[in-house]
FIKEDO-548866 format. One line per field, with one value per residue: residue in three letters; x, y, z of N, C-alpha, C in turn; residue number from 1. Coordinates in steps of 0.05 Angstrom, whole numbers, always signed. Layout:
% residues N
aa = Ala, ...
n.east = X, ...
n.north = Y, ...
n.up = Z, ...
ca.east = X, ...
ca.north = Y, ...
ca.up = Z, ...
c.east = X, ...
c.north = Y, ...
c.up = Z, ...
i = NUM, ...
This chain:
% residues 323
aa = Met, Lys, Asn, Pro, Phe, Asp, Arg, Lys, Ala, Glu, Asn, Leu, Gly, Asn, Val, Thr, Ala, Leu, Glu, His, Val, Asn, Val, Glu, Ile, Pro, Asp, Gln, Gly, Leu, Ala, Ser, Asp, Phe, Tyr, Leu, Met, Gly, Leu, Gly, Phe, Thr, Arg, Asp, Pro, Tyr, Leu, Phe, Pro, Gly, Thr, Asn, Asn, Met, Trp, Val, Asn, Val, Gly, Lys, Ser, Gln, Phe, His, Leu, Pro, Thr, Gly, Asp, Pro, Asn, Val, Leu, Arg, Gly, His, Val, Gly, Leu, Val, Val, Pro, Ser, Leu, Glu, Glu, Leu, Cys, Glu, Arg, Leu, Gly, Glu, Ala, Lys, Lys, Lys, Leu, Ala, Asp, Thr, Lys, Phe, Asp, Cys, Lys, Gln, His, Asn, Gln, Tyr, Val, Glu, Ala, Thr, Cys, Pro, Trp, Gly, Asn, Lys, Phe, Arg, Leu, Tyr, Ser, Pro, Asp, Glu, Lys, Arg, Phe, Gly, Lys, Ile, Asn, Leu, Gly, Ile, Pro, Tyr, Val, Glu, Phe, Thr, Val, Pro, Thr, Gly, Thr, Ala, Lys, Gly, Ile, Ala, Arg, Phe, Tyr, Glu, Glu, Ile, Leu, Gly, Ala, Leu, Thr, Lys, Val, Lys, Gly, Asn, Gly, Gly, Gly, Lys, Ala, Ala, His, Ile, Lys, Val, Gly, Pro, Gln, Gln, Glu, Leu, Ile, Phe, Arg, Glu, Thr, Asp, Glu, Lys, Leu, Pro, Glu, Phe, Asp, Gly, His, His, Leu, Gln, Val, Tyr, Val, Glu, Asp, Phe, Gly, Gly, Pro, His, Lys, Lys, Leu, Arg, Lys, Leu, Asp, Leu, Ile, Thr, Glu, Glu, Ser, Asp, Arg, Cys, Gln, Tyr, Arg, Phe, Glu, Asp, Ile, Val, Asp, Leu, Asp, Thr, Gly, Lys, Val, Leu, Phe, Gln, Ile, Glu, His, Glu, Ile, Arg, Ser, Met, Thr, His, Pro, Leu, Tyr, Ala, Arg, Pro, Leu, Val, Asn, Arg, Asn, Pro, Ala, Gln, Thr, Asn, Arg, Asn, Tyr, Ile, Met, Gly, Gly, Asp, Ser, Trp, Val, Tyr, Asn, Leu, Pro, Asp, Thr, Val, Gly, Pro, Ser, Gly, Arg, Val, Asp, Asp, Pro, Leu, Lys, Ala, Pro, Lys, Ala, Pro, Thr, Ile, Ala, Lys, Arg, Arg, Ala, Leu, Arg, Met, Gln, Gln, Met, Ala
n.east = +239, +193, +189, +134, +137, +149, +207, +248, +205, +207, +247, +287, +332, +385, +379, +342, +294, +252, +251, +239, +217, +240, +228, +234, +192, +157, +121, +99, +37, +6, +33, +11, -49, -46, -27, -34, -90, -110, -96, -92, -50, +3, +37, +97, +98, +141, +191, +227, +191, +181, +184, +217, +225, +187, +169, +126, +84, +75, +43, +95, +133, +164, +147, +192, +201, +229, +230, +242, +264, +213, +218, +203, +193, +197, +164, +115, +88, +74, +9, -23, -80, -130, -185, -208, -257, -269, -218, -226, -265, -246, -202, -232, -248, -205, -194, -208, -167, -128, -140, -107, -57, -20, -40, -82, -138, -159, -205, -192, -207, -175, -148, -133, -100, -77, -44, +4, +17, +53, +62, +79, +63, +9, -7, -59, -87, -132, -125, -93, -91, -53, -29, -1, +21, +2, -18, -60, -39, +7, +77, +76, +102, +156, +161, +192, +194, +249, +303, +294, +312, +343, +336, +355, +402, +402, +374, +420, +454, +437, +435, +479, +517, +487, +459, +409, +357, +326, +285, +272, +219, +171, +160, +192, +156, +151, +182, +206, +247, +238, +254, +266, +255, +246, +198, +151, +152, +179, +230, +210, +229, +210, +211, +211, +198, +199, +225, +257, +252, +307, +346, +326, +349, +320, +313, +313, +313, +344, +351, +400, +425, +485, +529, +571, +593, +572, +592, +642, +646, +612, +650, +701, +680, +679, +631, +610, +579, +568, +591, +558, +553, +574, +532, +516, +511, +518, +501, +485, +486, +469, +495, +517, +548, +587, +602, +600, +565, +526, +453, +418, +392, +380, +381, +404, +400, +432, +436, +458, +438, +443, +435, +410, +359, +326, +281, +247, +186, +126, +87, +18, -47, -113, -154, -208, -231, -254, -276, -323, -349, -331, -292, -269, -211, -207, -166, -110, -76, -71, -28, -31, -47, -79, -45, +0, +44, +19, +11, +55, +86, +110, +140, +82, +100, +168, +207, +197, +218, +270, +329, +313, +345, +384, +359, +327, +384, +404, +360, +358, +403, +401, +357, +388, +423, +398, +389
n.north = -611, -573, -517, -515, -465, -393, -385, -334, -304, -318, -294, -252, -218, -193, -169, -182, -177, -121, -100, -62, +4, +67, +113, +181, +203, +246, +235, +185, +164, +199, +163, +116, +120, +136, +98, +48, +42, +74, +61, +9, -28, -71, -64, -82, -133, -162, -129, -75, -51, -7, +73, +87, +79, +46, -16, -25, -74, -104, -139, -176, -145, -80, -11, +19, +69, +108, +145, +226, +279, +295, +261, +278, +230, +239, +228, +174, +122, +57, +6, -47, -59, -107, -85, -34, -1, -18, +19, +70, +70, +65, +114, +144, +152, +158, +209, +242, +246, +266, +310, +371, +361, +344, +306, +276, +252, +217, +203, +168, +133, +87, +83, +97, +153, +172, +219, +221, +250, +271, +285, +245, +211, +161, +110, +78, +1, -43, -107, -140, -172, -188, -131, -139, -192, -237, -228, -194, -155, -116, -79, -63, -19, +27, +100, +144, +219, +246, +282, +312, +274, +232, +183, +143, +132, +120, +82, +41, +44, +16, -25, -41, -34, -61, -104, -109, -123, -92, -33, +17, +64, +98, +160, +236, +274, +227, +192, +130, +91, +37, -17, -82, -112, -151, -212, -188, -135, -73, -7, +50, +106, +171, +216, +295, +351, +391, +429, +394, +379, +383, +324, +280, +239, +197, +121, +60, -10, -72, -137, -174, -229, -234, -206, -180, -171, -123, -89, -85, -55, -10, +4, +19, +62, +97, +100, +87, +95, +69, +19, -25, -80, -153, -160, -129, -69, +3, +56, +116, +156, +153, +153, +177, +142, +150, +204, +208, +242, +265, +232, +223, +214, +172, +145, +70, +15, -41, -104, -183, -242, -286, -256, -253, -236, -230, -263, -264, -284, -239, -208, -206, -167, -181, -123, -120, -148, -136, -120, -127, -161, -211, -264, -328, -345, -312, -270, -260, -242, -269, -254, -268, -285, -342, -389, -421, -473, -490, -539, -586, -593, -639, -698, -739, -783, -811, -836, -819, -776, -723, -740, -794, -857, -847, -850, -891, -921, -904, -924, -981, -1003, -989, -1017, -1069, -1051, -1056, -1111
n.up = -867, -853, -807, -757, -720, -702, -682, -674, -649, -590, -574, -527, -524, -495, -442, -394, -356, -332, -275, -233, -229, -202, -156, -113, -61, -22, +17, +46, +63, +30, -21, -11, -11, -61, -100, -67, -47, -93, -146, -137, -124, -86, -26, -12, +33, +59, +54, +61, +108, +136, +148, +109, +63, +13, -20, -84, -104, -171, -208, -236, -228, -198, -158, -132, -78, -46, +15, +5, -31, -81, -149, -210, -266, -341, -381, -386, -346, -368, -348, -343, -314, -283, -289, -306, -306, -237, -231, -243, -206, -144, -159, -158, -106, -80, -96, -56, -11, -40, -52, -52, -80, -146, -161, -216, -254, -312, -372, -420, -493, -505, -457, -379, -362, -309, -255, -197, -134, -142, -182, -228, -280, -313, -353, -363, -379, -399, -394, -462, -494, -542, -552, -501, -486, -442, -385, -338, -299, -289, -312, -375, -408, -399, -421, -443, -450, -494, -542, -609, -656, -632, -620, -652, -646, -590, -598, -620, -576, -542, -571, -586, -535, -486, -515, -529, -554, -617, -635, -676, -697, -734, -756, -764, -716, -691, -682, -643, -602, -596, -538, -513, -462, -432, -426, -460, -443, -445, -458, -480, -521, -534, -591, -581, -594, -545, -493, -454, -375, -325, -314, -251, -223, -227, -230, -259, -265, -286, -308, -329, -369, -397, -362, -351, -401, -423, -378, -391, -436, -421, -381, -416, -442, -400, -366, -321, -257, -205, -177, -148, -124, -116, -154, -181, -225, -235, -287, -323, -361, -433, -492, -556, -593, -638, -620, -575, -543, -499, -496, -476, -410, -356, -300, -299, -259, -265, -257, -250, -259, -232, -187, -118, -113, -162, -200, -158, -115, -114, -81, -97, -91, -90, -102, -105, -62, -5, +76, +77, +29, +31, +3, +15, +3, -37, -33, -60, -122, -182, -233, -286, -353, -379, -400, -454, -483, -536, -591, -594, -640, -657, -705, -733, -742, -727, -756, -809, -813, -830, -806, -798, -799, -767, -711, -713, -707, -666, -628, -637, -612, -566, -545, -550, -514, -477, -467
ca.east = +206, +185, +182, +114, +139, +172, +226, +258, +185, +212, +279, +290, +355, +407, +358, +311, +272, +249, +238, +224, +221, +257, +214, +230, +171, +160, +98, +86, +7, -10, +35, -3, -71, -46, -18, -49, -122, -126, -93, -103, -28, +5, +56, +109, +98, +167, +222, +222, +152, +186, +177, +243, +214, +151, +158, +102, +80, +54, +49, +112, +148, +153, +155, +206, +198, +235, +223, +254, +249, +196, +236, +186, +198, +198, +141, +99, +92, +54, +16, -39, -92, -154, -211, -210, -282, -259, -197, -241, -281, -221, -184, -252, -244, -179, -185, -209, -152, -101, -135, -91, -41, -23, -69, -98, -148, -177, -210, -188, -219, -166, -137, -136, -90, -74, -19, +8, +8, +79, +76, +93, +51, +12, -25, -68, -107, -146, -108, -100, -72, -39, -4, +17, +17, -8, -12, -72, -27, +36, +87, +98, +131, +161, +165, +211, +200, +268, +302, +284, +346, +358, +311, +366, +431, +382, +365, +437, +468, +425, +434, +510, +534, +467, +455, +386, +335, +313, +274, +258, +194, +155, +175, +193, +163, +132, +202, +220, +263, +229, +274, +263, +274, +243, +178, +124, +165, +200, +233, +200, +236, +195, +221, +204, +213, +188, +241, +250, +269, +329, +348, +327, +356, +306, +324, +304, +336, +332, +361, +416, +441, +506, +526, +601, +614, +564, +607, +674, +646, +618, +675, +707, +664, +678, +602, +610, +574, +568, +602, +541, +565, +574, +512, +513, +530, +492, +506, +458, +490, +462, +517, +519, +576, +608, +622, +601, +552, +498, +424, +389, +398, +367, +405, +414, +409, +434, +431, +462, +414, +454, +433, +390, +324, +321, +252, +232, +163, +122, +56, -8, -79, -144, -163, -233, -232, -258, -287, -363, -364, -304, -292, -252, -196, -203, -142, -86, -84, -58, -28, -23, -67, -86, -21, -4, +52, +14, +19, +89, +92, +123, +132, +69, +114, +190, +221, +198, +240, +299, +344, +303, +362, +405, +340, +331, +402, +401, +335, +365, +423, +394, +352, +415, +447, +391, +377
ca.north = -607, -545, -518, -492, -451, -374, -388, -311, -292, -312, -280, -233, -210, -199, -150, -210, -166, -109, -110, -40, +34, +80, +150, +178, +212, +258, +227, +155, +170, +200, +149, +94, +125, +133, +72, +23, +55, +83, +40, -22, -41, -79, -62, -110, -153, -160, -118, -45, -33, +15, +95, +108, +64, +20, -25, -28, -99, -100, -160, -187, -116, -65, +11, +33, +87, +110, +172, +244, +302, +280, +249, +259, +226, +249, +209, +156, +81, +41, -9, -68, -76, -125, -72, +0, +8, -15, +24, +91, +83, +72, +133, +168, +154, +168, +243, +272, +256, +273, +335, +385, +351, +344, +282, +268, +233, +231, +173, +168, +114, +67, +75, +111, +167, +187, +232, +216, +262, +289, +290, +221, +199, +141, +98, +49, -3, -59, -134, -137, -194, -181, -112, -129, -210, -263, -211, -176, -139, -115, -57, -64, -4, +58, +114, +173, +223, +259, +309, +304, +264, +213, +155, +128, +132, +109, +46, +34, +47, -8, -63, -50, -37, -82, -129, -113, -123, -54, -24, +50, +67, +126, +181, +259, +287, +214, +170, +129, +86, +4, -32, -97, -105, -175, -217, -167, -111, -50, +16, +71, +133, +183, +244, +309, +376, +409, +431, +375, +377, +371, +295, +288, +223, +174, +95, +34, -32, -84, -161, -187, -247, -229, -182, -175, -153, -92, -76, -81, -34, +4, +33, +25, +85, +116, +103, +68, +116, +53, -11, -22, -104, -167, -175, -100, -44, +21, +80, +145, +172, +137, +158, +169, +108, +160, +229, +212, +257, +254, +234, +227, +213, +155, +114, +40, -7, -68, -139, -205, -259, -296, -235, -268, -221, -255, -278, -263, -285, -221, -213, -189, -178, -184, -103, -117, -160, -117, -150, -130, -178, -226, -296, -337, -356, -288, -245, -260, -241, -282, -233, -280, -287, -378, -388, -441, -460, -493, -563, -603, -597, -666, -706, -763, -810, -791, -844, -811, -747, -725, -762, -825, -870, -842, -850, -920, -932, -900, -940, -1007, -1003, -983, -1042, -1087, -1055, -1068, -1146
ca.up = -846, -843, -779, -754, -709, -707, -665, -664, -634, -559, -565, -516, -529, -466, -423, -384, -347, -323, -249, -211, -222, -185, -145, -88, -58, +13, +40, +44, +61, +7, -30, +1, -15, -96, -114, -62, -52, -121, -164, -125, -118, -64, -21, -1, +49, +80, +52, +66, +121, +146, +139, +104, +32, +10, -49, -89, -122, -191, -229, -234, -227, -167, -161, -108, -69, -13, +18, -10, -52, -102, -171, -237, -291, -362, -388, -359, -343, -377, -329, -339, -290, -289, -299, -310, -284, -218, -226, -231, -176, -141, -160, -149, -77, -66, -106, -30, -1, -57, -69, -44, -99, -168, -179, -236, -271, -343, -385, -456, -497, -489, -422, -362, -349, -264, -240, -181, -127, -149, -223, -254, -298, -310, -374, -349, -405, -398, -417, -484, -502, -568, -543, -473, -474, -439, -364, -326, -288, -300, -329, -396, -411, -395, -444, -435, -479, -511, -552, -625, -673, -616, -621, -665, -625, -563, -600, -620, -561, -526, -581, -578, -510, -470, -530, -527, -590, -619, -656, -688, -711, -732, -769, -754, -686, -678, -680, -616, -599, -573, -523, -520, -432, -430, -431, -467, -441, -475, -455, -500, -521, -562, -596, -580, -594, -513, -478, -427, -358, -313, -310, -229, -208, -222, -244, -271, -248, -306, -309, -355, -379, -408, -345, -360, -428, -419, -364, -401, -450, -404, -373, -425, -448, -371, -363, -296, -237, -178, -175, -127, -100, -139, -179, -193, -220, -245, -309, -332, -386, -459, -514, -583, -600, -651, -612, -539, -540, -478, -521, -458, -379, -336, -287, -297, -247, -275, -241, -261, -251, -202, -151, -102, -118, -192, -189, -125, -129, -107, -65, -107, -75, -105, -93, -102, -35, +22, +94, +67, +16, +31, -6, +37, -24, -55, -22, -78, -146, -206, -240, -310, -364, -379, -421, -466, -516, -555, -603, -593, -674, -667, -725, -728, -748, -736, -776, -827, -814, -846, -785, -776, -805, -740, -685, -716, -703, -629, -607, -637, -602, -540, -547, -548, -492, -449, -471
c.east = +211, +176, +157, +117, +157, +190, +236, +231, +189, +235, +276, +314, +370, +390, +340, +288, +271, +238, +230, +236, +226, +238, +226, +212, +174, +136, +85, +60, +0, +3, +14, -37, -69, -49, -35, -74, -119, -126, -94, -84, -24, +25, +67, +108, +123, +191, +210, +192, +160, +181, +200, +242, +195, +165, +136, +100, +68, +57, +73, +145, +142, +154, +171, +203, +204, +233, +245, +248, +241, +214, +200, +205, +191, +181, +124, +98, +72, +45, -21, -52, -120, -175, -213, -229, -272, -233, -212, -255, -261, -207, -203, -258, -225, -173, -200, -190, -129, -113, -127, -60, -30, -41, -84, -120, -167, -178, -205, -207, -199, -145, -144, -113, -97, -47, -20, +5, +28, +87, +73, +55, +40, -9, -34, -81, -113, -124, -110, -79, -47, -21, +18, +19, -4, -12, -44, -60, -1, +43, +102, +112, +129, +162, +170, +209, +233, +278, +303, +322, +360, +353, +333, +394, +426, +396, +399, +462, +457, +431, +475, +525, +510, +468, +430, +378, +320, +310, +259, +235, +186, +166, +171, +182, +157, +150, +202, +228, +249, +266, +266, +275, +259, +218, +152, +135, +180, +209, +228, +217, +231, +206, +208, +206, +206, +213, +236, +270, +290, +330, +351, +339, +342, +319, +308, +325, +322, +353, +382, +428, +467, +509, +554, +614, +590, +578, +639, +664, +641, +632, +690, +703, +674, +654, +598, +596, +576, +580, +585, +563, +570, +563, +503, +519, +511, +510, +480, +463, +484, +476, +512, +545, +591, +622, +621, +590, +529, +472, +403, +397, +379, +387, +395, +420, +414, +451, +437, +433, +411, +448, +412, +375, +316, +303, +240, +200, +141, +82, +35, -30, -85, -155, -191, -243, -232, -270, -317, -368, -337, -304, -263, -230, -183, -180, -120, -97, -61, -57, -32, -43, -71, -65, -16, +24, +46, +24, +50, +99, +109, +117, +109, +89, +143, +210, +219, +215, +259, +323, +333, +318, +373, +381, +331, +359, +409, +381, +348, +383, +420, +379, +369, +420, +425, +385, +402
c.north = -583, -543, -493, -474, -415, -377, -358, -298, -291, -300, -260, -214, -208, -192, -168, -202, -144, -104, -84, -15, +49, +115, +150, +201, +221, +250, +195, +153, +176, +189, +129, +106, +128, +112, +48, +28, +58, +67, +15, -37, -65, -69, -88, -126, -161, -147, -83, -40, -18, +53, +110, +93, +45, +16, -27, -54, -91, -119, -175, -166, -100, -27, +12, +54, +95, +139, +197, +253, +289, +279, +253, +251, +240, +230, +195, +124, +74, +19, -18, -83, -96, -112, -46, +15, +6, +9, +56, +103, +82, +93, +153, +180, +166, +196, +255, +272, +269, +303, +369, +379, +353, +323, +293, +253, +241, +197, +177, +139, +85, +60, +103, +127, +177, +186, +230, +252, +281, +300, +275, +214, +174, +127, +75, +28, -35, -92, -135, -164, -201, -158, -126, -163, -226, -258, -188, -158, -142, -87, -65, -55, +18, +70, +134, +187, +235, +276, +294, +299, +252, +184, +142, +117, +112, +79, +37, +27, +24, -33, -62, -50, -43, -100, -128, -110, -104, -55, +4, +53, +97, +146, +209, +256, +249, +188, +165, +103, +60, -17, -60, -111, -132, -181, -194, -147, -96, -24, +36, +101, +148, +200, +256, +340, +405, +404, +411, +388, +370, +335, +299, +266, +194, +147, +84, +19, -51, -112, -167, -214, -247, -207, -171, -153, -138, -77, -73, -52, -6, +20, +28, +65, +110, +121, +100, +86, +92, +31, -25, -51, -121, -170, -145, -81, -26, +41, +93, +155, +149, +164, +157, +158, +126, +183, +233, +232, +242, +249, +238, +210, +192, +137, +88, +24, -44, -87, -161, -228, -279, -271, -258, -255, -227, -271, -286, -266, -256, -232, -201, -190, -169, -141, -105, -132, -138, -146, -148, -154, -202, -256, -302, -348, -332, -274, -243, -247, -258, -262, -245, -286, -325, -371, -425, -452, -476, -526, -563, -597, -620, -681, -729, -787, -805, -809, -838, -789, -750, -740, -784, -845, -868, -851, -875, -938, -929, -927, -966, -1010, -1004, -1009, -1073, -1083, -1076, -1102, -1159
c.up = -844, -813, -770, -732, -711, -687, -656, -653, -602, -560, -545, -516, -492, -442, -412, -371, -335, -295, -230, -236, -199, -186, -122, -88, -25, +24, +30, +55, +44, -17, -33, -13, -53, -105, -100, -68, -75, -142, -155, -120, -95, -54, -4, +17, +76, +77, +50, +86, +137, +146, +111, +68, +31, -20, -50, -118, -144, -213, -215, -224, -202, -180, -133, -102, -49, -7, +13, -18, -63, -126, -191, -265, -307, -375, -378, -368, -346, -360, -348, -318, -306, -308, -298, -308, -260, -216, -226, -213, -158, -134, -155, -121, -70, -79, -75, -11, -17, -82, -67, -61, -118, -180, -183, -244, -297, -355, -415, -460, -505, -468, -410, -356, -322, -274, -217, -157, -127, -176, -240, -259, -306, -330, -365, -367, -388, -410, -443, -489, -528, -574, -530, -481, -457, -390, -366, -307, -284, -306, -353, -415, -391, -418, -435, -470, -491, -534, -575, -641, -649, -607, -635, -660, -599, -571, -600, -607, -540, -532, -571, -553, -495, -478, -519, -555, -585, -642, -664, -699, -705, -749, -762, -720, -678, -675, -657, -616, -588, -568, -509, -480, -427, -436, -439, -447, -444, -457, -488, -501, -548, -569, -596, -579, -577, -508, -449, -389, -358, -315, -267, -206, -206, -233, -252, -268, -284, -295, -329, -351, -381, -386, -350, -371, -434, -399, -363, -421, -444, -390, -390, -437, -418, -359, -334, -274, -214, -187, -148, -110, -125, -162, -185, -197, -236, -264, -313, -351, -412, -472, -547, -584, -616, -643, -589, -527, -523, -494, -498, -420, -367, -325, -286, -275, -260, -259, -251, -242, -236, -175, -144, -98, -130, -184, -160, -129, -110, -103, -79, -99, -94, -95, -98, -72, -20, +41, +91, +47, +4, +26, -2, +4, -45, -60, -42, -102, -161, -227, -278, -316, -368, -403, -427, -493, -533, -561, -593, -611, -672, -686, -721, -723, -756, -744, -809, -827, -828, -829, -778, -784, -775, -715, -686, -706, -669, -615, -615, -615, -571, -530, -542, -529, -467, -441, -446
i = 1, 2, 3, 4, 5, 6, 7, 8, 9, 10, 11, 12, 13, 14, 15, 16, 17, 18, 19, 20, 21, 22, 23, 24, 25, 26, 27, 28, 29, 30, 31, 32, 33, 34, 35, 36, 37, 38, 39, 40, 41, 42, 43, 44, 45, 46, 47, 48, 49, 50, 51, 52, 53, 54, 55, 56, 57, 58, 59, 60, 61, 62, 63, 64, 65, 66, 67, 68, 69, 70, 71, 72, 73, 74, 75, 76, 77, 78, 79, 80, 81, 82, 83, 84, 85, 86, 87, 88, 89, 90, 91, 92, 93, 94, 95, 96, 97, 98, 99, 100, 101, 102, 103, 104, 105, 106, 107, 108, 109, 110, 111, 112, 113, 114, 115, 116, 117, 118, 119, 120, 121, 122, 123, 124, 125, 126, 127, 128, 129, 130, 131, 132, 133, 134, 135, 136, 137, 138, 139, 140, 141, 142, 143, 144, 145, 146, 147, 148, 149, 150, 151, 152, 153, 154, 155, 156, 157, 158, 159, 160, 161, 162, 163, 164, 165, 166, 167, 168, 169, 170, 171, 172, 173, 174, 175, 176, 177, 178, 179, 180, 181, 182, 183, 184, 185, 186, 187, 188, 189, 190, 191, 192, 193, 194, 195, 196, 197, 198, 199, 200, 201, 202, 203, 204, 205, 206, 207, 208, 209, 210, 211, 212, 213, 214, 215, 216, 217, 218, 219, 220, 221, 222, 223, 224, 225, 226, 227, 228, 229, 230, 231, 232, 233, 234, 235, 236, 237, 238, 239, 240, 241, 242, 243, 244, 245, 246, 247, 248, 249, 250, 251, 252, 253, 254, 255, 256, 257, 258, 259, 260, 261, 262, 263, 264, 265, 266, 267, 268, 269, 270, 271, 272, 273, 274, 275, 276, 277, 278, 279, 280, 281, 282, 283, 284, 285, 286, 287, 288, 289, 290, 291, 292, 293, 294, 295, 296, 297, 298, 299, 300, 301, 302, 303, 304, 305, 306, 307, 308, 309, 310, 311, 312, 313, 314, 315, 316, 317, 318, 319, 320, 321, 322, 323
């Protein structure tokens, strides 16, 4: 019987979710004006309500923004938001409060580019099911700029050490390693011949199904930087597996799927809701587009399937046992 489904299309590899990107920020007020009022995201109402850290919910993912000297990611973060028109209106209003910072906002054909008060760049897109899957709010990718000639080695590292699904796309200066890190989520390492800033300590966090296997390999390579707790460890060097040369640095917070925070439901508000146009029941935002697994693909008459004799015998045996 011909299988009507592409089963490989649902594979995730060992890395099952990109949960958060962490960059330090020196001013929570400015961060609120940008991330909450400008981008329209939601401060987590339950964890870190003080001034030492703020967690910002974006669909199923987050930004973690601890107070400190600013970190700047080498590249940009891709975001999906429900409406670019409403986004531009909010950013226009936030511009006044962010005037004396590195804040910037530019409209392009397919996305809006926004720069935070300290220089981190974001590309914001409208929902696009073909490209980003069935989400209207989330973090579908993080893209890093990396030295020329490193994309292939980076992809191999993620595949052999973390068990991730990887692809290398493009040629020459456009070559990039694509690393699957969750449903419709990926890390992209795009080559550039430009000089890159030194790594300043920012990090990202992912969940993995096989927690012990990658740890064993990383430890053998002497790459573990922190044995955090029972459900977490960290590393930051991505290396050439033949030579040991460091190809790129980004701290990885690796968590097991038994971590207490795994699949924690996140509150997402509807940024269009105000006290002047309030609609009862309209406070929260559903970040997924309608989804379905489609038709079941069942055989109309299972007794015509290749295993029909076995099925028939099992049914007959059950009927005898019930008599």
